[in-house]
C-alpha positions as CSV (number, residue, x, y, z in Angstrom):
1,T,106.3,177.7,192.2
2,A,105.9,181.0,194.1
3,A,102.7,181.7,192.2
4,L,101.2,178.5,193.2
5,G,97.9,178.9,195.0
6,Q,97.9,182.7,194.3
7,V,94.9,184.7,192.7
8,L,95.3,187.6,190.2
9,A,93.9,190.8,191.1
10,A,92.8,191.9,187.6
11,D,91.6,189.9,184.6
12,I,93.9,189.1,181.9
13,L,92.5,189.6,178.2
14,A,94.2,188.5,174.9
15,D,94.3,191.5,172.5
16,I,94.3,189.1,169.6
17,D,92.7,185.7,168.6
18,S,95.1,182.7,168.8
19,P,95.0,181.3,166.3
20,P,94.1,184.0,164.1
21,F,91.4,182.2,162.1
22,A,88.1,180.5,162.4
23,K,88.7,176.8,163.1
24,S,86.9,173.5,163.4
25,L,86.2,172.7,167.0
26,R,85.3,168.9,165.9
27,D,86.5,166.3,163.3
28,G,83.8,166.4,160.6
29,Y,82.8,168.3,157.6
30,A,82.8,172.1,156.9
31,V,79.9,173.1,155.2
32,R,77.5,176.0,154.4
33,A,74.5,175.8,156.8
34,A,72.2,176.9,154.2
35,D,73.0,173.6,152.4
36,C,72.0,171.6,155.5
37,T,68.5,172.7,156.0
38,G,66.9,169.3,155.1
39,S,66.8,166.1,157.2
40,C,69.3,164.5,154.8
41,A,71.6,166.7,152.7
42,V,74.0,165.1,150.3
43,L,77.2,167.2,149.6
44,Q,80.2,166.6,147.3
45,V,83.4,166.4,149.5
46,I,85.9,168.5,147.6
47,E,89.0,168.2,149.9
48,E,90.4,167.1,153.2
49,V,91.9,169.8,155.6
50,A,94.1,168.3,158.5
51,A,95.1,170.2,161.5
52,G,98.3,172.3,160.6
53,A,97.2,172.4,156.8
54,L,95.4,175.1,154.9
55,P,92.5,174.7,152.9
56,T,93.0,175.1,149.1
57,K,89.5,175.2,147.8
58,P,86.4,177.3,148.8
59,V,83.3,175.4,149.7
60,G,80.6,176.2,147.3
61,P,76.8,175.3,147.2
62,G,76.3,171.6,147.5
63,Q,79.9,171.0,148.6
64,A,81.8,170.1,151.8
65,A,85.3,169.7,153.0
66,R,86.5,166.8,155.4
67,I,88.0,168.8,158.3
68,F,89.9,167.9,161.5
69,T,89.8,169.5,164.9
70,G,91.9,172.8,164.9
71,A,92.1,173.2,161.0
72,P,91.2,176.4,159.6
73,L,87.7,176.6,158.0
74,P,87.8,176.9,154.2
75,E,86.4,180.1,152.6
76,G,82.7,179.8,152.1
77,A,82.0,177.3,154.9
78,D,80.2,178.6,157.9
79,A,79.7,175.6,160.1
80,V,81.1,172.1,161.0
81,V,79.0,169.0,161.2
82,M,80.5,166.5,163.5
83,Q,81.5,163.3,161.8
84,E,79.0,161.4,164.0
85,H,76.3,163.3,162.3
86,A,77.5,162.4,158.8
87,T,77.9,159.4,156.6
88,A,80.6,159.4,154.0
89,D,80.1,157.5,150.6
90,S,82.6,157.7,147.7
91,G,83.3,161.2,147.4
92,A,80.1,162.4,149.0
93,V,78.8,163.1,152.5
94,R,75.2,162.6,153.8
95,V,74.6,165.0,156.6
96,I,72.0,163.7,159.2
97,D,72.1,166.7,161.4
98,P,68.8,168.6,160.5
99,G,69.7,171.5,162.8
100,V,73.0,172.8,161.3
101,K,73.3,176.6,162.1
102,P,76.0,179.3,161.1
103,G,78.9,179.0,163.5
104,Q,78.3,175.5,164.8
105,W,81.5,174.1,165.8
106,V,83.5,176.8,164.8
């Protein structure tokens, strides 16, 4: 309680990222941005990656992984599409976000 209301005299910077991996900042789908350049890409969902779990498969061309906030991005994926911008249907997902860019929600 002695520090309550006090201000530091210098900035504090971390010397490592924590956690030390690229992670999803939203619930949705880990994708390759290059696969989502059209207005309605349809991708095969290859696995689900929960927070606290590790991906087991790389995301290849035409593929996506269902991913949850805080989960590590699978190899090959470079963006996350929020679940609100996708429609799942029997092993596939239709991405309705035409502006997917590398690094999005990562």
